[in-house]
All heavy atoms as TSV, in Angstrom:
chain	resi	resn	atom	element	x	y	z
A	1	MET	N	N	27.794	4.256	4.027
A	1	MET	CA	C	27.987	5.685	4.127
A	1	MET	C	C	26.907	6.455	3.365
A	1	MET	O	O	26.447	7.475	3.828
A	1	MET	CB	C	29.363	6.043	3.587
A	1	MET	CG	C	29.595	7.531	3.554
A	1	MET	SD	S	31.254	7.873	2.955
A	1	MET	CE	C	31.093	9.587	2.622
A	2	PHE	N	N	26.494	5.974	2.217
A	2	PHE	CA	C	25.531	6.706	1.402
A	2	PHE	C	C	24.091	6.271	1.635
A	2	PHE	O	O	23.201	6.693	0.932
A	2	PHE	CB	C	25.881	6.554	-0.082
A	2	PHE	CG	C	27.221	7.121	-0.418
A	2	PHE	CD1	C	28.286	6.305	-0.718
A	2	PHE	CD2	C	27.414	8.493	-0.403
A	2	PHE	CE1	C	29.527	6.834	-1.018
A	2	PHE	CE2	C	28.656	9.034	-0.701
A	2	PHE	CZ	C	29.712	8.205	-1.003
A	3	ASP	N	N	23.866	5.425	2.612
A	3	ASP	CA	C	22.543	4.878	2.876
A	3	ASP	C	C	21.731	5.821	3.763
A	3	ASP	O	O	21.385	5.501	4.881
A	3	ASP	CB	C	22.684	3.503	3.538
A	3	ASP	CG	C	21.371	2.774	3.630
A	3	ASP	OD1	O	20.403	3.216	2.991
A	3	ASP	OD2	O	21.312	1.779	4.348
A	4	VAL	N	N	21.430	7.007	3.256
A	4	VAL	CA	C	20.718	8.017	4.038
A	4	VAL	C	C	19.221	7.744	4.038
A	4	VAL	O	O	18.593	7.629	5.084
A	4	VAL	CB	C	20.973	9.432	3.478
A	4	VAL	CG1	C	20.180	10.460	4.248
A	4	VAL	CG2	C	22.444	9.743	3.520
A	5	GLY	N	N	18.652	7.635	2.861
A	5	GLY	CA	C	17.207	7.474	2.748
A	5	GLY	C	C	16.695	6.180	3.344
A	5	GLY	O	O	15.679	6.164	4.026
A	6	LEU	N	N	17.425	5.111	3.097
A	6	LEU	CA	C	16.971	3.807	3.570
A	6	LEU	C	C	16.980	3.719	5.092
A	6	LEU	O	O	16.066	3.158	5.688
A	6	LEU	CB	C	17.838	2.707	2.972
A	6	LEU	CG	C	17.329	1.283	3.147
A	6	LEU	CD1	C	15.933	1.133	2.547
A	6	LEU	CD2	C	18.280	0.309	2.469
A	7	SER	N	N	17.984	4.307	5.723
A	7	SER	CA	C	18.068	4.232	7.177
A	7	SER	C	C	17.024	5.109	7.865
A	7	SER	O	O	16.582	4.801	8.969
A	7	SER	CB	C	19.468	4.612	7.649
A	7	SER	OG	O	19.749	5.959	7.321
A	8	LEU	N	N	16.616	6.207	7.228
A	8	LEU	CA	C	15.633	7.103	7.832
A	8	LEU	C	C	14.228	6.919	7.261
A	8	LEU	O	O	13.287	7.542	7.736
A	8	LEU	CB	C	16.065	8.561	7.655
A	8	LEU	CG	C	17.318	8.978	8.429
A	8	LEU	CD1	C	17.684	10.408	8.099
A	8	LEU	CD2	C	17.113	8.819	9.914
A	9	ALA	N	N	14.079	6.064	6.272
A	9	ALA	CA	C	12.781	5.878	5.621
A	9	ALA	C	C	11.674	5.461	6.589
A	9	ALA	O	O	10.578	6.029	6.539
A	9	ALA	CB	C	12.890	4.885	4.480
A	10	PRO	N	N	11.906	4.502	7.478
A	10	PRO	CA	C	10.822	4.143	8.405
A	10	PRO	C	C	10.393	5.303	9.299
A	10	PRO	O	O	9.202	5.510	9.531
A	10	PRO	CB	C	11.425	3.005	9.240
A	10	PRO	CG	C	12.516	2.448	8.415
A	10	PRO	CD	C	13.058	3.605	7.630
A	11	ALA	N	N	11.349	6.089	9.771
A	11	ALA	CA	C	11.014	7.233	10.620
A	11	ALA	C	C	10.251	8.296	9.832
A	11	ALA	O	O	9.286	8.876	10.334
A	11	ALA	CB	C	12.271	7.826	11.227
A	12	LEU	N	N	10.673	8.542	8.596
A	12	LEU	CA	C	9.964	9.517	7.765
A	12	LEU	C	C	8.550	9.043	7.427
A	12	LEU	O	O	7.599	9.826	7.431
A	12	LEU	CB	C	10.760	9.786	6.486
A	12	LEU	CG	C	12.056	10.568	6.672
A	12	LEU	CD1	C	12.890	10.515	5.405
A	12	LEU	CD2	C	11.759	11.999	7.052
A	13	ARG	N	N	8.411	7.752	7.151
A	13	ARG	CA	C	7.090	7.196	6.861
A	13	ARG	C	C	6.185	7.307	8.095
A	13	ARG	O	O	5.024	7.688	7.995
A	13	ARG	CB	C	7.233	5.743	6.419
A	13	ARG	CG	C	5.988	5.133	5.856
A	13	ARG	CD	C	6.190	3.739	5.250
A	13	ARG	NE	N	7.394	3.014	5.653
A	13	ARG	CZ	C	8.520	2.916	4.936
A	13	ARG	NH1	N	8.618	3.530	3.781
A	13	ARG	NH2	N	9.552	2.215	5.367
A	14	ASN	N	N	6.738	6.995	9.263
A	14	ASN	CA	C	5.987	7.097	10.506
A	14	ASN	C	C	5.572	8.541	10.774
A	14	ASN	O	O	4.442	8.799	11.197
A	14	ASN	CB	C	6.827	6.554	11.670
A	14	ASN	CG	C	6.069	6.510	12.963
A	14	ASN	OD1	O	4.856	6.414	12.985
A	14	ASN	ND2	N	6.798	6.570	14.061
A	15	ALA	N	N	6.465	9.479	10.520
A	15	ALA	CA	C	6.145	10.893	10.717
A	15	ALA	C	C	5.008	11.320	9.796
A	15	ALA	O	O	4.108	12.061	10.215
A	15	ALA	CB	C	7.379	11.750	10.487
A	16	GLY	N	N	5.038	10.862	8.563
A	16	GLY	CA	C	3.954	11.182	7.633
A	16	GLY	C	C	2.617	10.636	8.097
A	16	GLY	O	O	1.583	11.313	8.004
A	17	GLU	N	N	2.640	9.408	8.610
A	17	GLU	CA	C	1.406	8.811	9.127
A	17	GLU	C	C	0.897	9.569	10.350
A	17	GLU	O	O	-0.303	9.782	10.510
A	17	GLU	CB	C	1.640	7.344	9.472
A	17	GLU	CG	C	1.872	6.470	8.254
A	17	GLU	CD	C	2.372	5.075	8.609
A	17	GLU	OE1	O	2.518	4.765	9.815
A	17	GLU	OE2	O	2.626	4.299	7.675
A	18	GLN	N	N	1.823	10.002	11.210
A	18	GLN	CA	C	1.423	10.757	12.401
A	18	GLN	C	C	0.838	12.109	12.021
A	18	GLN	O	O	-0.131	12.557	12.632
A	18	GLN	CB	C	2.615	10.947	13.335
A	18	GLN	CG	C	3.006	9.696	14.078
A	18	GLN	CD	C	4.189	9.920	14.996
A	18	GLN	OE1	O	4.702	11.030	15.123
A	18	GLN	NE2	N	4.639	8.862	15.640
A	19	ILE	N	N	1.412	12.763	11.014
A	19	ILE	CA	C	0.865	14.046	10.565
A	19	ILE	C	C	-0.532	13.853	9.993
A	19	ILE	O	O	-1.441	14.633	10.261
A	19	ILE	CB	C	1.792	14.719	9.539
A	19	ILE	CG1	C	3.020	15.276	10.249
A	19	ILE	CG2	C	1.071	15.828	8.782
A	19	ILE	CD1	C	4.034	15.910	9.339
A	20	ALA	N	N	-0.727	12.802	9.215
A	20	ALA	CA	C	-2.048	12.529	8.649
A	20	ALA	C	C	-3.071	12.264	9.747
A	20	ALA	O	O	-4.197	12.788	9.709
A	20	ALA	CB	C	-1.981	11.342	7.692
A	21	GLN	N	N	-2.682	11.478	10.739
A	21	GLN	CA	C	-3.599	11.172	11.839
A	21	GLN	C	C	-3.900	12.427	12.659
A	21	GLN	O	O	-5.056	12.683	13.008
A	21	GLN	CB	C	-2.999	10.098	12.730
A	21	GLN	CG	C	-3.900	9.688	13.875
A	21	GLN	CD	C	-3.264	8.602	14.741
A	21	GLN	OE1	O	-2.119	8.231	14.542
A	21	GLN	NE2	N	-4.029	8.104	15.682
A	22	ALA	N	N	-2.868	13.219	12.948
A	22	ALA	CA	C	-3.073	14.430	13.740
A	22	ALA	C	C	-3.923	15.452	12.990
A	22	ALA	O	O	-4.769	16.120	13.588
A	22	ALA	CB	C	-1.730	15.036	14.133
A	23	SER	N	N	-3.726	15.546	11.682
A	23	SER	CA	C	-4.535	16.497	10.911
A	23	SER	C	C	-5.993	16.050	10.845
A	23	SER	O	O	-6.901	16.882	10.904
A	23	SER	CB	C	-3.958	16.703	9.519
A	23	SER	OG	O	-4.012	15.506	8.775
A	24	ALA	N	N	-6.228	14.757	10.760
A	24	ALA	CA	C	-7.608	14.257	10.769
A	24	ALA	C	C	-8.274	14.525	12.115
A	24	ALA	O	O	-9.447	14.924	12.174
A	24	ALA	CB	C	-7.630	12.766	10.454
A	25	THR	N	N	-7.527	14.330	13.192
A	25	THR	CA	C	-8.060	14.604	14.530
A	25	THR	C	C	-8.372	16.084	14.690
A	25	THR	O	O	-9.406	16.452	15.254
A	25	THR	CB	C	-7.046	14.161	15.610
A	25	THR	OG1	O	-6.789	12.765	15.444
A	25	THR	CG2	C	-7.573	14.410	16.999
A	26	THR	N	N	-7.494	16.938	14.176
A	26	THR	CA	C	-7.724	18.382	14.252
A	26	THR	C	C	-8.940	18.784	13.435
A	26	THR	O	O	-9.728	19.632	13.859
A	26	THR	CB	C	-6.477	19.147	13.765
A	26	THR	OG1	O	-5.363	18.755	14.555
A	26	THR	CG2	C	-6.662	20.638	13.890
A	27	ALA	N	N	-9.103	18.180	12.264
A	27	ALA	CA	C	-10.253	18.502	11.418
A	27	ALA	C	C	-11.563	18.124	12.097
A	27	ALA	O	O	-12.578	18.806	11.930
A	27	ALA	CB	C	-10.132	17.795	10.074
A	28	ARG	N	N	-11.536	17.034	12.887
A	28	ARG	CA	C	-12.755	16.599	13.572
A	28	ARG	C	C	-13.018	17.363	14.866
A	28	ARG	O	O	-14.140	17.353	15.373
A	28	ARG	CB	C	-12.672	15.114	13.873
A	28	ARG	CG	C	-12.830	14.228	12.671
A	28	ARG	CD	C	-12.984	12.773	13.061
A	28	ARG	NE	N	-11.875	12.277	13.845
A	28	ARG	CZ	C	-10.788	11.686	13.361
A	28	ARG	NH1	N	-10.665	11.527	12.058
A	28	ARG	NH2	N	-9.823	11.262	14.141
A	29	ALA	N	N	-11.994	18.008	15.420
A	29	ALA	CA	C	-12.149	18.723	16.699
A	29	ALA	C	C	-13.197	19.819	16.562
A	29	ALA	O	O	-13.268	20.517	15.563
A	29	ALA	CB	C	-10.819	19.320	17.123
A	30	GLY	N	N	-14.010	19.933	17.574
A	30	GLY	CA	C	-15.052	20.958	17.563
A	30	GLY	C	C	-16.293	20.546	16.793
A	30	GLY	O	O	-17.231	21.319	16.663
A	31	THR	N	N	-16.329	19.328	16.269
A	31	THR	CA	C	-17.513	18.830	15.567
A	31	THR	C	C	-18.122	17.707	16.396
A	31	THR	O	O	-17.590	17.318	17.433
A	31	THR	CB	C	-17.158	18.276	14.169
A	31	THR	OG1	O	-16.396	17.081	14.308
A	31	THR	CG2	C	-16.363	19.297	13.360
A	32	SER	N	N	-19.198	17.168	15.917
A	32	SER	CA	C	-19.838	16.064	16.636
A	32	SER	C	C	-19.006	14.785	16.563
A	32	SER	O	O	-19.227	13.858	17.333
A	32	SER	CB	C	-21.232	15.801	16.062
A	32	SER	OG	O	-21.134	15.443	14.697
A	33	LEU	N	N	-18.035	14.732	15.658
A	33	LEU	CA	C	-17.190	13.552	15.505
A	33	LEU	C	C	-15.934	13.599	16.365
A	33	LEU	O	O	-15.243	12.601	16.505
A	33	LEU	CB	C	-16.775	13.394	14.042
A	33	LEU	CG	C	-17.907	13.235	13.040
A	33	LEU	CD1	C	-17.356	13.226	11.624
A	33	LEU	CD2	C	-18.682	11.970	13.325
A	34	GLY	N	N	-15.613	14.760	16.912
A	34	GLY	CA	C	-14.376	14.904	17.673
A	34	GLY	C	C	-14.608	15.520	19.035
A	34	GLY	O	O	-15.738	15.631	19.514
A	35	GLU	N	N	-13.523	15.907	19.662
A	35	GLU	CA	C	-13.588	16.530	20.977
A	35	GLU	C	C	-14.052	17.974	20.860
A	35	GLU	O	O	-13.938	18.603	19.820
A	35	GLU	CB	C	-12.207	16.489	21.630
A	35	GLU	CG	C	-11.699	15.079	21.871
A	35	GLU	CD	C	-10.322	15.077	22.514
A	35	GLU	OE1	O	-9.938	16.090	23.115
A	35	GLU	OE2	O	-9.653	14.052	22.405
A	36	ALA	N	N	-14.565	18.488	21.948
A	36	ALA	CA	C	-15.067	19.861	21.952
A	36	ALA	C	C	-13.934	20.877	21.860
A	36	ALA	O	O	-14.111	21.958	21.317
A	36	ALA	CB	C	-15.882	20.106	23.213
A	37	ARG	N	N	-12.771	20.528	22.388
A	37	ARG	CA	C	-11.641	21.448	22.372
A	37	ARG	C	C	-10.570	20.933	21.415
A	37	ARG	O	O	-10.312	19.744	21.339
A	37	ARG	CB	C	-11.075	21.586	23.776
A	37	ARG	CG	C	-12.127	22.124	24.744
A	37	ARG	CD	C	-11.620	22.206	26.138
A	37	ARG	NE	N	-10.541	23.201	26.196
A	37	ARG	CZ	C	-9.734	23.319	27.230
A	37	ARG	NH1	N	-9.868	22.539	28.270
A	37	ARG	NH2	N	-8.787	24.233	27.227
A	38	SER	N	N	-9.925	21.854	20.721
A	38	SER	CA	C	-8.952	21.449	19.708
A	38	SER	C	C	-7.501	21.640	20.145
A	38	SER	O	O	-6.594	21.364	19.365
A	38	SER	CB	C	-9.189	22.236	18.421
A	38	SER	OG	O	-8.983	23.612	18.650
A	39	GLU	N	N	-7.253	22.076	21.385
A	39	GLU	CA	C	-5.880	22.355	21.814
A	39	GLU	C	C	-4.997	21.111	21.762
A	39	GLU	O	O	-3.849	21.167	21.322
A	39	GLU	CB	C	-5.849	22.943	23.233
A	39	GLU	CG	C	-6.383	24.360	23.319
A	39	GLU	CD	C	-7.885	24.408	23.509
A	39	GLU	OE1	O	-8.527	23.339	23.620
A	39	GLU	OE2	O	-8.429	25.516	23.535
A	40	ALA	N	N	-5.509	19.986	22.229
A	40	ALA	CA	C	-4.705	18.756	22.225
A	40	ALA	C	C	-4.382	18.323	20.800
A	40	ALA	O	O	-3.257	17.891	20.519
A	40	ALA	CB	C	-5.431	17.637	22.964
A	41	ALA	N	N	-5.344	18.454	19.917
A	41	ALA	CA	C	-5.110	18.071	18.522
A	41	ALA	C	C	-4.078	18.995	17.877
A	41	ALA	O	O	-3.196	18.533	17.144
A	41	ALA	CB	C	-6.421	18.106	17.743
A	42	MET	N	N	-4.164	20.271	18.153
A	42	MET	CA	C	-3.194	21.218	17.606
A	42	MET	C	C	-1.805	20.969	18.180
A	42	MET	O	O	-0.809	21.077	17.468
A	42	MET	CB	C	-3.646	22.658	17.884
A	42	MET	CG	C	-4.921	23.033	17.152
A	42	MET	SD	S	-4.736	22.974	15.371
A	42	MET	CE	C	-3.764	24.428	15.113
A	43	ALA	N	N	-1.730	20.606	19.455
A	43	ALA	CA	C	-0.435	20.295	20.066
A	43	ALA	C	C	0.173	19.057	19.418
A	43	ALA	O	O	1.393	18.992	19.203
A	43	ALA	CB	C	-0.603	20.084	21.565
A	44	ALA	N	N	-0.654	18.073	19.086
A	44	ALA	CA	C	-0.164	16.865	18.429
A	44	ALA	C	C	0.397	17.194	17.049
A	44	ALA	O	O	1.438	16.655	16.651
A	44	ALA	CB	C	-1.275	15.827	18.319
A	45	ILE	N	N	-0.269	18.069	16.331
A	45	ILE	CA	C	0.231	18.474	15.009
A	45	ILE	C	C	1.558	19.203	15.149
A	45	ILE	O	O	2.497	18.943	14.402
A	45	ILE	CB	C	-0.788	19.366	14.277
A	45	ILE	CG1	C	-1.906	18.512	13.770
A	45	ILE	CG2	C	-0.133	20.166	13.183
A	45	ILE	CD1	C	-2.489	18.890	12.457
A	46	ALA	N	N	1.649	20.099	16.112
A	46	ALA	CA	C	2.896	20.845	16.316
A	46	ALA	C	C	4.041	19.906	16.681
A	46	ALA	O	O	5.148	20.025	16.150
A	46	ALA	CB	C	2.705	21.904	17.395
A	47	ARG	N	N	3.778	18.963	17.591
A	47	ARG	CA	C	4.815	18.012	18.009
A	47	ARG	C	C	5.281	17.168	16.819
A	47	ARG	O	O	6.478	16.974	16.612
A	47	ARG	CB	C	4.268	17.124	19.128
A	47	ARG	CG	C	5.273	16.133	19.671
A	47	ARG	CD	C	4.688	15.243	20.760
A	47	ARG	NE	N	3.601	14.421	20.243
A	47	ARG	CZ	C	2.328	14.532	20.617
A	47	ARG	NH1	N	1.960	15.410	21.507
A	47	ARG	NH2	N	1.415	13.730	20.095
A	48	THR	N	N	4.342	16.702	16.032
A	48	THR	CA	C	4.679	15.878	14.876
A	48	THR	C	C	5.431	16.688	13.824
A	48	THR	O	O	6.382	16.188	13.209
A	48	THR	CB	C	3.402	15.265	14.277
A	48	THR	OG1	O	2.724	14.546	15.296
A	48	THR	CG2	C	3.710	14.324	13.140
A	49	ALA	N	N	5.029	17.924	13.625
A	49	ALA	CA	C	5.709	18.775	12.649
A	49	ALA	C	C	7.152	19.053	13.076
A	49	ALA	O	O	8.062	19.034	12.235
A	49	ALA	CB	C	4.954	20.081	12.470
A	50	VAL	N	N	7.371	19.277	14.364
A	50	VAL	CA	C	8.728	19.515	14.856
A	50	VAL	C	C	9.592	18.267	14.644
A	50	VAL	O	O	10.742	18.354	14.209
A	50	VAL	CB	C	8.708	19.941	16.340
A	50	VAL	CG1	C	10.085	19.893	16.958
A	50	VAL	CG2	C	8.120	21.338	16.479
A	51	PHE	N	N	9.029	17.102	14.937
A	51	PHE	CA	C	9.757	15.850	14.738
A	51	PHE	C	C	10.087	15.642	13.262
A	51	PHE	O	O	11.212	15.282	12.908
A	51	PHE	CB	C	8.928	14.677	15.271
A	51	PHE	CG	C	9.576	13.340	15.063
A	51	PHE	CD1	C	10.688	12.971	15.790
A	51	PHE	CD2	C	9.063	12.450	14.132
A	51	PHE	CE1	C	11.300	11.734	15.592
A	51	PHE	CE2	C	9.656	11.216	13.928
A	51	PHE	CZ	C	10.773	10.859	14.664
A	52	SER	N	N	9.128	15.883	12.398
A	52	SER	CA	C	9.349	15.726	10.954
A	52	SER	C	C	10.420	16.693	10.463
A	52	SER	O	O	11.275	16.326	9.647
A	52	SER	CB	C	8.053	15.970	10.186
A	52	SER	OG	O	7.088	15.039	10.559
A	53	GLU	N	N	10.377	17.917	10.952
A	53	GLU	CA	C	11.376	18.905	10.562
A	53	GLU	C	C	12.776	18.475	11.011
A	53	GLU	O	O	13.753	18.625	10.276
A	53	GLU	CB	C	11.026	20.270	11.158
A	53	GLU	CG	C	11.921	21.391	10.705
A	53	GLU	CD	C	11.751	21.762	9.246
A	53	GLU	OE1	O	10.686	21.493	8.672
A	53	GLU	OE2	O	12.700	22.326	8.671
A	54	ALA	N	N	12.878	17.906	12.202
A	54	ALA	CA	C	14.168	17.423	12.691
A	54	ALA	C	C	14.691	16.282	11.812
A	54	ALA	O	O	15.892	16.217	11.516
A	54	ALA	CB	C	14.045	16.968	14.141
A	55	LEU	N	N	13.800	15.391	11.400
A	55	LEU	CA	C	14.214	14.310	10.505
A	55	LEU	C	C	14.706	14.843	9.170
A	55	LEU	O	O	15.738	14.406	8.647
A	55	LEU	CB	C	13.052	13.346	10.265
A	55	LEU	CG	C	12.781	12.321	11.344
A	55	LEU	CD1	C	11.506	11.554	11.017
A	55	LEU	CD2	C	13.940	11.367	11.485
A	56	LEU	N	N	13.980	15.785	8.615
A	56	LEU	CA	C	14.397	16.361	7.333
A	56	LEU	C	C	15.731	17.095	7.463
A	56	LEU	O	O	16.565	17.034	6.559
A	56	LEU	CB	C	13.312	17.300	6.803
A	56	LEU	CG	C	12.029	16.605	6.360
A	56	LEU	CD1	C	10.977	17.641	5.988
A	56	LEU	CD2	C	12.287	15.655	5.218
A	57	ASN	N	N	15.936	17.761	8.597
A	57	ASN	CA	C	17.221	18.422	8.827
A	57	ASN	C	C	18.348	17.401	8.939
A	57	ASN	O	O	19.467	17.652	8.477
A	57	ASN	CB	C	17.163	19.298	10.077
A	57	ASN	CG	C	16.409	20.578	9.834
A	57	ASN	OD1	O	16.304	21.057	8.717
A	57	ASN	ND2	N	15.848	21.140	10.899
A	58	ALA	N	N	18.078	16.253	9.542
A	58	ALA	CA	C	19.086	15.194	9.639
A	58	ALA	C	C	19.445	14.673	8.258
A	58	ALA	O	O	20.628	14.454	7.950
A	58	ALA	CB	C	18.573	14.061	10.528
A	59	VAL	N	N	18.455	14.471	7.413
A	59	VAL	CA	C	18.713	14.015	6.044
A	59	VAL	C	C	19.526	15.072	5.291
A	59	VAL	O	O	20.504	14.757	4.612
A	59	VAL	CB	C	17.386	13.719	5.301
A	59	VAL	CG1	C	17.638	13.489	3.818
A	59	VAL	CG2	C	16.692	12.522	5.915
A	60	HIS	N	N	19.125	16.320	5.432
A	60	HIS	CA	C	19.822	17.408	4.748
A	60	HIS	C	C	21.285	17.485	5.198
A	60	HIS	O	O	22.197	17.625	4.364
A	60	HIS	CB	C	19.116	18.732	5.021
A	60	HIS	CG	C	19.752	19.906	4.362
A	60	HIS	ND1	N	19.667	20.149	3.011
A	60	HIS	CD2	C	20.521	20.894	4.865
A	60	HIS	CE1	C	20.335	21.238	2.715
A	60	HIS	NE2	N	20.868	21.712	3.827
A	61	ALA	N	N	21.525	17.378	6.500
A	61	ALA	CA	C	22.896	17.434	7.014
A	61	ALA	C	C	23.728	16.265	6.495
A	61	ALA	O	O	24.892	16.426	6.122
A	61	ALA	CB	C	22.880	17.435	8.542
A	62	ARG	N	N	23.115	15.090	6.465
A	62	ARG	CA	C	23.843	13.904	5.982
A	62	ARG	C	C	24.166	14.035	4.500
A	62	ARG	O	O	25.273	13.703	4.059
A	62	ARG	CB	C	23.008	12.652	6.238
A	62	ARG	CG	C	23.722	11.387	5.880
A	62	ARG	CD	C	24.915	11.162	6.789
A	62	ARG	NE	N	25.515	9.876	6.460
A	62	ARG	CZ	C	26.800	9.707	6.216
A	62	ARG	NH1	N	27.627	10.704	6.307
A	62	ARG	NH2	N	27.259	8.516	5.911
A	63	LEU	N	N	23.234	14.542	3.729
A	63	LEU	CA	C	23.493	14.749	2.301
A	63	LEU	C	C	24.575	15.806	2.089
A	63	LEU	O	O	25.393	15.677	1.169
A	63	LEU	CB	C	22.205	15.139	1.581
A	63	LEU	CG	C	21.161	14.034	1.469
A	63	LEU	CD1	C	19.868	14.578	0.873
A	63	LEU	CD2	C	21.675	12.863	0.657
A	64	ALA	N	N	24.606	16.829	2.929
A	64	ALA	CA	C	25.657	17.840	2.833
A	64	ALA	C	C	27.018	17.231	3.144
A	64	ALA	O	O	28.023	17.583	2.501
A	64	ALA	CB	C	25.363	18.999	3.783
A	65	GLU	N	N	27.070	16.325	4.130
A	65	GLU	CA	C	28.327	15.629	4.439
A	65	GLU	C	C	28.803	14.801	3.251
A	65	GLU	O	O	29.988	14.802	2.910
A	65	GLU	CB	C	28.149	14.719	5.641
A	65	GLU	CG	C	27.974	15.418	6.957
A	65	GLU	CD	C	27.654	14.456	8.091
A	65	GLU	OE1	O	27.679	13.230	7.875
A	65	GLU	OE2	O	27.370	14.937	9.194
A	66	ILE	N	N	27.876	14.096	2.633
A	66	ILE	CA	C	28.223	13.267	1.479
A	66	ILE	C	C	28.707	14.134	0.333
A	66	ILE	O	O	29.697	13.822	-0.333
A	66	ILE	CB	C	27.012	12.392	1.063
A	66	ILE	CG1	C	26.722	11.348	2.139
A	66	ILE	CG2	C	27.252	11.754	-0.287
A	66	ILE	CD1	C	25.414	10.628	1.946
A	67	LYS	N	N	28.027	15.256	0.096
A	67	LYS	CA	C	28.435	16.178	-0.973
A	67	LYS	C	C	29.829	16.711	-0.702
A	67	LYS	O	O	30.674	16.774	-1.615
A	67	LYS	CB	C	27.431	17.326	-1.074
A	67	LYS	CG	C	27.753	18.315	-2.137
A	67	LYS	CD	C	26.719	19.423	-2.172
A	67	LYS	CE	C	27.086	20.497	-3.177
A	67	LYS	NZ	N	26.116	21.593	-3.166
A	68	SER	N	N	30.092	17.080	0.537
A	68	SER	CA	C	31.409	17.597	0.903
A	68	SER	C	C	32.494	16.543	0.703
A	68	SER	O	O	33.571	16.832	0.181
A	68	SER	CB	C	31.396	18.071	2.352
A	68	SER	OG	O	32.672	18.467	2.767
A	69	ALA	N	N	32.207	15.325	1.107
A	69	ALA	CA	C	33.182	14.242	0.958
A	69	ALA	C	C	33.413	13.908	-0.509
A	69	ALA	O	O	34.540	13.570	-0.920
A	69	ALA	CB	C	32.726	13.001	1.714
A	70	ALA	N	N	32.378	14.013	-1.315
A	70	ALA	CA	C	32.507	13.692	-2.737
A	70	ALA	C	C	33.322	14.738	-3.491
A	70	ALA	O	O	33.957	14.422	-4.488
A	70	ALA	CB	C	31.119	13.575	-3.366
A	71	HIS	N	N	33.308	15.973	-2.992
A	71	HIS	CA	C	34.043	17.046	-3.667
A	71	HIS	C	C	35.497	17.121	-3.250
A	71	HIS	O	O	36.254	17.885	-3.809
A	71	HIS	CB	C	33.364	18.382	-3.402
A	71	HIS	CG	C	32.139	18.594	-4.230
A	71	HIS	ND1	N	31.274	17.597	-4.574
A	71	HIS	CD2	C	31.626	19.705	-4.789
A	71	HIS	CE1	C	30.286	18.080	-5.291
A	71	HIS	NE2	N	30.460	19.354	-5.444
A	72	GLN	N	N	35.907	16.348	-2.266
A	72	GLN	CA	C	37.293	16.416	-1.783
A	72	GLN	C	C	38.175	15.466	-2.518
A	72	GLN	O	O	37.972	14.549	-3.084
A	72	GLN	CB	C	37.356	16.122	-0.294
A	72	GLN	CG	C	36.733	17.224	0.512
A	72	GLN	CD	C	36.809	16.955	2.018
A	72	GLN	OE1	O	37.306	15.932	2.452
A	72	GLN	NE2	N	36.299	17.876	2.767
């Protein structure tokens, strides 16, 4: 019941890696090291940020459930 972090840790770690990769791709966009257009890179960052936010909301909701159960 209280295993919130451990069960979501791989997903959170993966989200962090995806954000790092997407931010590096965005930083290179428009330079000689990346693509000429940055729209795809920006879309990847937005998609990853939305996913990360959903994961954090899931953790927050689960912790709120545990807090509520502990106070009863």
